[in-house]
KOLLORO-270829 format. One line per field, with one value per residue (C-alpha): residue in one letter; x, y, z. Coordinates in steps of 0.02 Angstrom, whole numbers, plus 50000, padded with zeros to 5 digits. Example, Ala and Ser with C-alpha at 12.3 -4.5 7.8 and 13.67 -1.06 7.14 Angstrom:
BEGIN
rest <- (A|S)
X <- (50615|50684)
Y <- (49775|49947)
Z <- (50390|50357)
***
This chain:
BEGIN
rest <- (M|Q|F|G|F|I|S|H|A|V|G|S|G|S|S|A|D|I|L|R|E|T|V|E|L|A|E|Y|A|E|E|L|G|F|D|S|F|W|V|A|Q|H|H|F|G|A|Q|H|G|H|C|P|S|P|L|V|L|L|G|A|V|A|Q|R|T|T|R|I|R|L|G|T|A|V|V|I|A|S|L|E|D|P|I|R|L|A|E|D|A|A|T|V|D|A|L|S|G|G|R|L|E|L|G|L|G|A|G|A|D|E|T|T|F|R|R|F|G|A|D|H|D|A|R|H|Q|R|F|A|E|T|V|H|R|M|R|E|L|L|P|P|G|S|G|L|V|P|E|A|P|G|L|A|D|R|L|W|I|G|T|A|S|E|S|G|F|A|L|A|A|E|L|D|L|G|V|L|T|G|R|T|S|T|P|Q|G|P|R|D|E|I|A|A|G|R|V|A|A|Y|R|A|A|Q|Q|R|C|G|R|A|P|R|V|G|V|S|R|S|V|L|C|A|D|S|A|S|A|A|F|E|S|M|A|S|G|I|E|R|W|V|T|G|S|V|A|A|G|R|F|P|T|G|F|T|A|Q|D|Y|V|R|T|G|H|T|Y|L|G|T|G|A|E|V|A|E|L|I|A|A|D|P|V|V|P|G|A|T|D|F|L|C|N|V|Q|P|A|S|P|D|L|P|A|V|R|A|S|L|K|Y|F|A|E|A|V|I|A|D|R|N|G|F|P|R|H|R|S)
X <- (50923|51026|50917|50946|50877|50857|50851|50806|50858|50673|50596|50552|50701|50860|50976|51126|51006|50932|51097|51190|51023|51061|51245|51169|51045|51177|51285|51096|51063|51241|51221|51047|51129|51077|51175|51180|51125|51073|51053|50935|50988|50859|50907|50846|50732|50631|50509|50575|50759|50900|51039|51101|51272|51241|51430|51486|51366|51420|51590|51541|51448|51609|51697|51561|51534|51650|51532|51385|51381|51345|51235|51165|50985|51007|51128|51051|51198|51119|51162|51342|51522|51562|51761|51692|51568|51696|51817|51698|51648|51808|51868|51706|51755|51931|51881|51747|51867|51777|51608|51516|51377|51349|51174|51140|50988|50912|50812|50629|50605|50582|50598|50784|50826|50775|50875|51045|51009|50993|50874|50749|50696|50868|50905|50879|51031|51125|51110|51159|51338|51376|51339|51472|51587|51583|51625|51762|51837|51813|51918|52104|52213|52096|52203|52070|52146|52102|52089|51930|51958|51799|51691|51668|51561|51452|51376|51180|51056|50881|50755|50580|50566|50600|50736|50833|50820|50892|51033|51073|51084|51194|51307|51315|51245|51140|50961|50870|50673|50520|50339|50235|50062|49889|49711|49717|49897|50063|50098|50229|50187|50255|50402|50414|50406|50559|50655|50657|50699|50849|50897|50890|50983|51116|51117|51143|51298|51370|51352|51267|51123|51096|50921|50870|50685|50635|50475|50392|50405|50359|50344|50267|50169|50021|49970|49866|50006|50118|49985|49963|50170|50155|49972|50015|50164|50043|49901|50023|50082|49913|49816|49968|49933|49767|49790|49910|49790|49881|49727|49555|49457|49415|49567|49627|49772|49699|49655|49833|49863|49745|49797|49963|50069|50164|50196|50138|50117|50209|50376|50281|50136|50287|50363|50211|50185|50368|50368|50194|50267|50283|50441|50543|50572|50675|50788|50955|50919|50775|50786|50670|50613|50489|50420|50325|50291|50424|50395|50500|50655|50598|50470|50593|50725|50580|50537|50718|50729|50568|50621|50778|50719|50581|50632|50834|50851|50729|50823|50843|50663|50668|50758|50963|51005|51170|51304)
Y <- (50902|50972|51008|51158|51241|51448|51519|51689|51680|51733|51718|51798|51757|51845|51867|51775|51647|51639|51661|51493|51389|51440|51379|51225|51194|51216|51072|50967|51000|50942|50779|50733|50746|50942|51004|51185|51293|51474|51625|51781|51972|52074|52245|52340|52170|52166|52009|51956|51928|51932|51926|52067|52008|51840|51825|51846|51715|51595|51619|51529|51398|51382|51313|51188|51108|51017|50980|51086|51230|51392|51528|51705|51716|51854|51993|52165|52221|52391|52431|52354|52442|52317|52289|52273|52131|52063|52044|51989|51861|51789|51792|51666|51554|51547|51499|51364|51273|51371|51331|51511|51530|51701|51771|51951|52057|52214|52230|52279|52376|52548|52587|52480|52600|52768|52713|52685|52845|52763|52809|52663|52700|52685|52529|52421|52539|52516|52342|52296|52410|52317|52146|52205|52276|52110|52003|52122|52093|51917|51842|51795|51939|52079|52113|52056|51987|51848|51792|51666|51560|51500|51627|51720|51567|51549|51708|51703|51843|51834|51870|51851|51974|51959|52089|51994|51829|51906|51990|51838|51762|51894|51884|51688|51710|51577|51630|51613|51623|51617|51646|51796|51789|51834|51764|51652|51550|51577|51632|51495|51472|51624|51608|51423|51528|51648|51489|51401|51557|51581|51389|51415|51553|51492|51336|51427|51491|51342|51360|51271|51351|51357|51380|51381|51374|51444|51362|51371|51196|51129|50929|50857|50698|50777|50900|50972|50963|51066|51216|51197|51257|51377|51459|51606|51661|51636|51713|51866|51868|51877|52007|52128|52080|52098|52284|52321|52262|52111|51997|52026|52052|51874|51783|51668|51589|51420|51509|51543|51357|51285|51405|51331|51462|51329|51148|51072|50877|50744|50695|50606|50720|50850|50757|50740|50933|50969|50836|50940|51101|51164|51268|51115|51027|51193|51194|51137|51172|51156|51257|51252|51381|51409|51598|51684|51591|51550|51370|51325|51262|51088|51090|51147|51015|50872|50951|50943|50761|50714|50804|50708|50533|50577|50687|50703|50502|50486|50624|50508|50538|50715|50820|50806|50943|50970|50838)
Z <- (52014|52158|52337|52464|52578|52588|52780|52808|52988|53054|53224|53366|53484|53503|53355|53428|53471|53278|53197|53289|53258|53078|53066|53165|53033|52895|52974|52983|52822|52744|52871|52785|52589|52538|52422|52471|52602|52570|52662|52613|52683|52770|52838|52990|53047|52879|52862|53048|52977|53081|52957|52863|52840|52755|52688|52883|52936|52800|52837|53005|52921|52819|52974|53033|52858|52739|52565|52576|52439|52517|52441|52458|52413|52392|52437|52387|52260|52230|52410|52422|52356|52219|52288|52486|52421|52298|52454|52565|52457|52410|52587|52607|52452|52526|52693|52630|52504|52332|52408|52381|52264|52262|52223|52198|52182|52152|52326|52345|52509|52504|52670|52669|52537|52627|52783|52674|52603|52424|52260|52266|52094|52028|52116|51937|51857|52010|52007|51847|51865|52026|51928|51772|51913|52013|51834|51814|51999|52035|51896|51941|51875|51957|52098|52226|52381|52412|52249|52219|52058|52000|52107|51949|51860|52021|52002|51997|52011|52084|51979|51907|51776|51576|51594|51736|51649|51490|51575|51658|51490|51411|51552|51574|51760|51864|51905|52062|52029|52157|52135|52111|52227|52150|52229|52091|52126|52076|51882|51863|51679|51651|51752|51658|51482|51546|51609|51453|51346|51469|51436|51261|51249|51358|51266|51096|51177|51212|51415|51558|51602|51807|51881|52052|52088|52264|52354|52512|52593|52745|52769|52924|52983|52879|52779|52935|53049|52924|52910|53096|53104|52973|52992|53095|52994|52816|52907|52956|52759|52700|52820|52758|52568|52607|52680|52521|52397|52334|52405|52403|52579|52654|52581|52698|52758|52696|52519|52521|52528|52427|52282|52266|52343|52480|52490|52639|52676|52709|52623|52488|52457|52456|52313|52213|52211|52148|52022|51958|51972|51795|51806|51898|51736|51679|51857|51900|52102|52185|52325|52480|52612|52735|52677|52730|52900|53026|53098|53256|53237|53279|53136|53013|53056|53051|52880|52833|52873|52785|52635|52614|52643|52529|52396|52397|52408|52251|52171|52004|51985|51957|51802|51823|51718|51827|51845)
***
């Protein structure tokens, strides 16, 4: 099992400070033994994010790290020109010595599409077109400069849908998958079934499956301390979800944690939660994040350290589908 961290570059400080802290966090993750560091894309400050250009940010990270793989989780491909996207990705791959993992997604935020003047309803079609074009542009011989040998084999798509998993299997892409929130808890059994079907399809074709499972994780001295760091962000998310009708009136942050939407506790407690996760046995990569909250930087750094000591140090205790 490989372990990574996804940063959404969120916070209430200045964008300059938060972006600088994200670079430093990537350095720290490499020092602790994480295998990968991923950056999410948020336009116009959506979800309190400060990074609309993850490839630019990863270009800076590439100059401050030497080993850790650098990923996008994800670039909204349906809003990108595929040639410019391929050129930017190839540049980061060259700067990092071939460490880029390029994750692409269709996007979901209707407001962002409207501000781009793009058709939100056509996002899935546009996404598929861009993915196909990227697969043509990235292999050597396409005329792309700089060339990015091997980057075509490090394409991922962010998906939770059956059709998305089918597309990934058809095109030999990795999949990055998270969770669907419901009042009863995440529907992990559905995700586990789709991961199993994807893995079986890849193996029938003699291909190596790549599955990144993303989970909200915060390690601390205790579960109560972890919850305290996450509480305000979870409460904000739950309040919005109640207003949108996703959760019933009266649903609380405590309910969100109790129903298994996030893993909070000591390193050992989080390790047990991960080991019991029904999707993890089909994963090649376990990716931590701290969404939907935004704990302060010291809490995130402490969590990475606890996680490295309790989980990464015992990686042989987790499935190892990837060398």
